[in-house]
C-alpha positions in Angstrom: 4.2 25.2 8.9 3.6 21.6 10.2 3.5 21.4 14.0 4.8 18.5 16.0 2.0 16.0 15.6 2.4 16.5 11.9 6.0 16.2 11.9 6.0 13.0 13.5 3.1 11.7 11.2 5.2 12.6 8.3 8.3 10.9 9.7 6.0 7.6 10.1 4.5 7.3 6.9 7.3 8.9 4.5 10.4 8.8 7.0 10.8 12.4 6.4 12.3 14.8 9.1 12.4 17.8 6.8 11.3 18.8 3.2 12.8 16.0 0.9 15.1 16.5 -2.1 13.6 16.2 -5.5 9.9 16.6 -6.3 7.2 16.5 -3.5 3.7 17.5 -2.4 2.8 17.4 1.2 -1.0 17.4 1.8 -2.2 18.2 5.4 -5.9 18.3 6.7 -7.1 18.6 3.1 -4.7 21.2 1.6 -1.7 21.2 -0.2 0.8 22.7 2.3 4.3 22.3 0.3 5.1 21.5 -3.0 8.3 21.3 -5.4 8.5 20.3 -8.8 11.7 19.4 -10.8 13.0 19.9 -14.3 11.8 16.4 -15.0 8.9 16.0 -12.4 5.8 18.1 -12.9 3.2 18.6 -10.3 -0.2 20.2 -11.2 -3.4 20.7 -9.4 -6.5 19.6 -10.9 -9.1 21.8 -11.6 -12.2 19.8 -11.4 -11.6 18.0 -8.2 -9.1 17.6 -5.4 -5.8 16.2 -6.1 -2.9 16.5 -8.8 -1.5 15.2 -11.8 2.0 14.3 -12.0 4.1 14.0 -15.1 7.4 12.5 -15.4 9.5 12.9 -18.4 10.7 9.7 -20.5 14.1 8.8 -19.9 14.1 10.1 -16.0 16.5 8.1 -14.0 17.0 8.2 -10.1 14.7 10.5 -8.9 12.2 10.4 -6.3 8.9 11.8 -5.6 7.3 12.3 -2.0 3.3 12.8 -1.8 2.5 12.1 1.6 -0.8 12.8 3.1 -1.3 13.8 7.1 -4.7 14.4 9.0 -4.5 16.0 12.7 -8.2 17.5 12.6 -10.6 15.3 14.2 -13.8 14.7 12.0 -12.0 15.6 8.8 -13.0 13.8 5.8 -10.3 14.0 3.0 -10.7 12.5 -0.6 -7.8 13.2 -3.3 -7.5 11.9 -6.9 -3.8 11.6 -8.0 -2.9 10.8 -11.6 0.7 9.7 -12.4 1.7 9.6 -15.9 5.4 7.8 -15.8 7.0 8.5 -19.3 8.9 5.7 -21.5 12.1 4.3 -20.1 12.1 6.1 -16.8 13.3 4.5 -13.4 11.7 6.2 -10.7 10.5 5.9 -7.0 7.4 7.3 -5.5 6.8 7.4 -1.9 3.2 8.1 -0.6 1.4 7.2 2.6 -1.2 8.6 5.0 -1.0 9.5 8.6 -3.9 10.3 10.9 -3.9 11.7 14.5 -7.4 11.7 15.8 -7.9 12.9 19.7 -11.1 14.1 19.0 -15.0 12.3 18.8 -15.2 12.5 15.2 -14.2 10.0 12.7 -11.1 11.1 10.5 -11.2 9.7 6.9 -9.0 9.7 4.1 -9.7 8.1 0.6 -7.0 8.5 -1.9 -7.6 7.4 -5.4 -4.2 6.9 -7.4 -4.1 6.2 -11.0 -0.8 5.1 -12.5 -0.1 5.1 -16.4 3.3 3.5 -16.7 4.9 3.6 -20.1 6.9 1.6 -22.1 10.0 -0.2 -20.6 9.5 2.3 -17.2 10.3 0.9 -14.1 8.3 2.0 -11.1 8.8 1.3 -7.3 5.8 2.6 -5.4 5.7 2.8 -1.3 2.6 3.7 0.4 2.5 3.2 4.3 -0.8 3.8 6.6 -0.6 4.9 10.0 -2.9 6.1 12.7 -2.6 7.2 16.3 -4.6 9.5 18.9 -6.6 8.6 22.0 -9.8 10.4 21.0 -13.0 8.1 20.6 -13.4 8.9 16.9 -11.9 6.3 14.2 -9.2 6.7 11.8 -10.3 5.1 8.6 -8.5 4.9 5.3 -9.7 3.6 1.8 -6.8 3.7 -0.8 -7.8 2.6 -4.3 -5.0 2.2 -6.8 -5.4 1.9 -10.4 -2.4 0.5 -12.4 -2.0 0.7 -16.4 1.3 -1.1 -17.4 2.2 -0.6 -21.1 4.8 -2.9 -23.0 7.5 -4.0 -20.8 6.8 -1.9 -17.8 7.6 -2.9 -14.4 6.1 -1.6 -11.2 7.1 -2.6 -7.5 4.5 -1.9 -5.1 5.0 -2.1 -1.4 2.1 -1.5 1.0 2.2 -1.4 4.8 -0.5 -1.0 7.4 1.1 -1.8 10.9 -0.4 0.4 13.6 -3.4 2.5 14.7 -5.9 2.3 11.4 -9.3 1.4 12.5 -10.8 0.4 9.4 -9.4 0.2 5.9 -10.6 -0.8 2.5 -7.7 -1.3 0.1 -8.9 -1.8 -3.6 -5.9 -2.5 -6.4 -6.7 -3.0 -10.0 -4.1 -3.7 -12.8 -4.3 -3.9 -16.4 -1.1 -5.3 -18.0 0.3 -5.4 -21.5 2.9 -7.7 -23.4 5.9 -8.0 -21.2 5.1 -6.1 -18.3 5.7 -7.3 -14.7 3.9 -6.3 -11.3 5.2 -7.1 -7.9 2.8 -6.3 -5.1 4.0 -6.9 -1.4 1.5 -6.1 1.5 2.3 -6.0 5.1 -0.9 -5.7 7.7 -1.4 -5.7 11.5 -4.9 -5.2 13.1 -5.3 -5.4 16.7 -8.5 -4.7 19.1 -11.8 -4.2 16.8 -10.0 -3.2 13.7 -11.0 -4.1 10.3 -8.9 -4.5 7.1 -9.9 -5.3 3.5 -7.6 -6.1 0.6 -9.0 -6.5 -2.8 -6.7 -7.2 -5.6 -7.6 -7.7 -9.4 -5.1 -8.1 -12.3 -5.9 -8.4 -15.9 -2.8 -10.0 -17.7 -3.8 -9.1 -21.2 -0.4 -9.2 -23.0 2.0 -11.9 -24.1 4.7 -12.6 -21.5 3.3 -10.7 -18.8 3.5 -11.5 -15.2 2.3 -10.5 -11.8 2.9 -11.3 -8.3 0.9 -10.7 -5.2 2.3 -11.5 -1.9 0.5 -10.5 1.4 1.7 -11.2 4.9 -0.8 -10.3 7.7 -1.3 -10.6 11.6 -4.6 -10.4 13.2 -4.9 -9.8 16.9 -7.6 -9.3 19.5 -11.0 -9.0 18.0 -9.6 -7.9 14.6 -10.9 -8.8 11.4 -9.1 -9.4 7.8 -10.3 -10.1 4.4 -8.2 -10.6 1.8 -9.0 -11.5 -2.1 -6.9 -11.7 -5.2 -8.2 -12.4 -8.7 -6.0 -13.1 -11.6 -7.3 -13.4 -15.0 -4.9 -14.8 -17.6 -6.1 -13.5 -20.8 -2.7 -14.5 -22.7 0.1 -16.4 -22.4 1.4 -15.0 -19.1 2.3 -16.0 -15.5 0.8 -15.1 -12.5 1.1 -15.9 -8.6 -0.7 -14.8 -5.8 -0.1 -15.8 -1.9 -2.0 -14.9 1.3 0.0 -15.9 4.4 -1.6 -15.1 7.8 -1.0 -15.3 11.6 -4.2 -15.4 13.5 -4.1 -14.8 17.4 -6.8 -14.7 20.1 -10.3 -14.1 18.9 -9.5 -12.7 15.7 -11.2 -13.8 12.2 -9.3 -13.8 8.9 -11.0 -14.6 5.5 -8.6 -15.6 2.4 -10.2 -15.6 -1.1 -8.0 -16.2 -4.0 -9.3 -16.7 -7.3 -7.9 -17.6 -10.9 -9.6 -17.3 -14.2 -7.6 -18.5 -17.5 -8.6 -17.7 -21.0 -5.4 -19.1 -22.7 -3.9 -22.5 -22.6 -0.6 -21.0 -22.1 -1.6 -18.9 -18.8 0.3 -20.1 -16.0 -1.6 -19.2 -12.8 -0.8 -20.1 -9.2 -2.6 -19.4 -5.8 -1.6 -20.0 -2.1 -3.2 -19.2 1.1 -2.3 -20.2 4.8 -3.9 -19.2 7.9 -2.5 -20.5 11.2 -1.0 -19.7 14.8 2.7 -19.1 15.5 4.3 -22.5 15.6 5.0 -23.7 19.3 8.7 -24.8 18.1 9.3 -20.9 17.4 8.3 -19.7 20.6 10.2 -22.5 22.6 13.4 -21.8 20.5 13.2 -18.0 21.3 12.1 -18.8 25.1 15.4 -20.9 25.5 17.3 -17.9 24.7 15.8 -15.9 27.6 12.8 -14.2 26.0 9.4 -14.3 27.7 6.4 -15.9 25.6 5.2 -12.5 25.0 8.4 -11.4 23.6 9.0 -14.1 21.7 5.8 -13.6 20.1 6.7 -10.0 19.2 10.1 -11.2 17.9 8.1 -13.6 15.4 5.5 -11.2 14.4 8.2 -8.6 13.7 10.1 -10.9 11.6 7.1 -12.0 9.8 6.2 -8.5 9.0 9.5 -7.2 8.0 
């Protein structure tokens, strides 16, 4: 049974007030505490290392899978390997995420290595949210690694959000794409205080007609530090786009490093990067509506990260 703190974490990272319908695996403090498979989604524990294998039958439509992770023990270091096998012609949603509540003196760490094998013409929407809280001196650390393999005609939409309480995070995402596949990644990150966040994306566009779009919106406040890098390797006739748009405030530091590599004359690759403060006219417009300057800033940030 989950306590009130753990239930709140579950609500924050997966929008759950109880056990979800469909398939799910809930991991708390390094152990699976509740699991359910369905006729089309099978969840199996790994035998050689911590984690699970998920098998989704070909042709599965309109089903969801929840796999949240929560940590409420200070000083716990959790490592998990999850492999997802998405059958051909599927159309499914996977909701992940990690929440850490740390009120002690030891660092609490979750490292999740997720590998997706998305079958021919399958569609996957993957949602991952990271959240931290607690007034302890120990840090809340999360290091997600996502490996993506898209077969011919496969589509994956990935939404990654980190908007509160994570002291240090290194996100590594690598994708390999076959012909006609589509990958869309949307990232939202907010750092405050002395927090650090690194995002490193690499996509190998190997098949004719494949496409990749990576868009990152971030806000850096206080003395926080952010690093963003993206590498698009166009190895065939393909289309790739990557963009990093950051708002910088206070004494924060933001580094953006987009990179393109083409090995085909029919590869069309574009990168964009913008770092700047909140525009003064935005604040003035909101302040004329009766908001204070601080309230206006919060409104702009909320809209930017929506």
